[in-house]
Structure formats: C-alpha cells, structure tokens
N, C-alpha and C positions, 0 to 999 in steps of 0.2 A: 092345235090351233092354226088357222089360216090367217094370212096377213093381207092387209090393204095398205098400199104404200104409195105416199107423195114424196117424191125426190127433187131437190133442185128448186123449190118454191122461193122465189126472192121476194122479198118484203124490205120496204124502207121505213125505217124507224127512227127515234130519238134513242140512242143507247150508250152508257158510257159514263165514266165517273170524271174524265177531265173537263173542264169549263168549254173547251172548244167542242167536244163531243156533244154538249147540252144544247148547241145552237143550231145544230143541223141534223139531217136525218142520213142515216147510213145504210146501206145495203147489206142485209143478211141473208143467208142462203140455210133453208131448213130442210131437212129431211124426216119423214114420219113413218113409221112403220107401227101399224094398228092391227092389234089382235082381232079377229073375228070369226065367227063361224058361217063360212060361205057355202054351206051345203045348202041351205035354204034357198038363197038366191039362185045357187048353181041349178037347182031342180026348177024353181017358178019361173026364171027370167024377168023378175019383177024388181024394179029399182027400188021400191018401199021396203023391200026384203033384206037390203044390203046397206053398208055403210056408204053413204053419198060422198064422194070425196070431193065433189064442187062444193057441197055445202060446208066441208070441213075446211077446205081453202079460204071460201069467202069469210069463215069465223075467226081464222088466224089473221087474215088481212085486217079485218076490222079491229082486232086486239091490237095490231102493231099499228096502226093509224091513230089509235085513241090513247097508246100508252107512250111512256116515257121511262123505261126502267133503267137502272144504274149497272146492273148486271146482267149477262147473258143467261146465268144460271137462274134469277129470277123470272126471266122470260120463259126459259125451258120449262120450269115448274108450273108456271100458269098455264102453258099451252098444255102440258100433261093435265092439270086439273079438268082443264076445259073438255078436254077429249073423253075423259074417264067419266065425269060428272054428265055433260050435255048429251054426249053421243052414246053414252051407256057402253063403251067398251071395254073389254076386261083388262087388256094391257096396252101400253104403248112405250115407244122408243122415239125418244125427241132427240134431234142432232141440230145444234145451231153453229154455224160456220161463220165467223166475222172475219172475212178474208182482209188481209192487210192490216190486221190490229198490231202486228209483229212485222217490221220491216224485213228481216231475214227469213220469214215463214210466209208460205203461200197459204195454208188453211191454218186456222186456230179456232177453237171453240170449245163446247162441251156436248155431251152425249149424256143422257139420263134415260132409265127405263123406270117405269112405274106402273102398277097393278092396282086395281081397283079393289078396295078394301070389303071384306065380305061380312 
C-alpha cells in the first residue's frame, strides 16, 4: 500500500474539558498518513486518479471550524471516519498534537490507525 501524507496541518478549534478551554480556540497540529494505490495516478499523471490532499485539508479545516469536541480522541476518530468514508481510502493514521496541554511536555496527543471495514 502506498501512502499520501499531510504532516503539520495546523487547525484552530475549540477542544478540551476545562471551562477555560471551552471559551477559546486552541491550535492543534495534525499529521495524516493515508493509504492509497498510487500506481494508477503514477501512470496517468491525472489528479482525478489520486487522493487530492488539498480537498482533504479543506475538509479537515471545515470540521475543525464547525466542531467543539471535548477530547482529542473523539476528533481523531471523527477525522478517521471522514477520510475512510468520504475519501474512500482503505487505511489511515491520524496523529493529533495538542502542544502545551501539559506544561512540562512539548508534545502531547493521540495517534490512531483505522481501516475501512470490508
């Protein structure tokens, strides 16, 4: 399986369980690794034959703008569901970094892997 990746996508969204977190947007850093068969676009050189990472980026940014999850785990699961269902990819790894969530730690977050159910 080939992989299309987007690393370092910064989104601003309301996320968190504390009262102060519900009142402001925080910046999250998202990394996506998406399984795909790149042999067809590799031969055709046609954007319509591949996973359009600009469309993926716009969709994730729209989700972040419209949502207010409590947990990064729920956001990660929702992103995975969208990518598997809407973009018809067979596999995805979603990593969400909530930098600064723990004062003594530079990076903190979750990473999940999901596959399309056959």
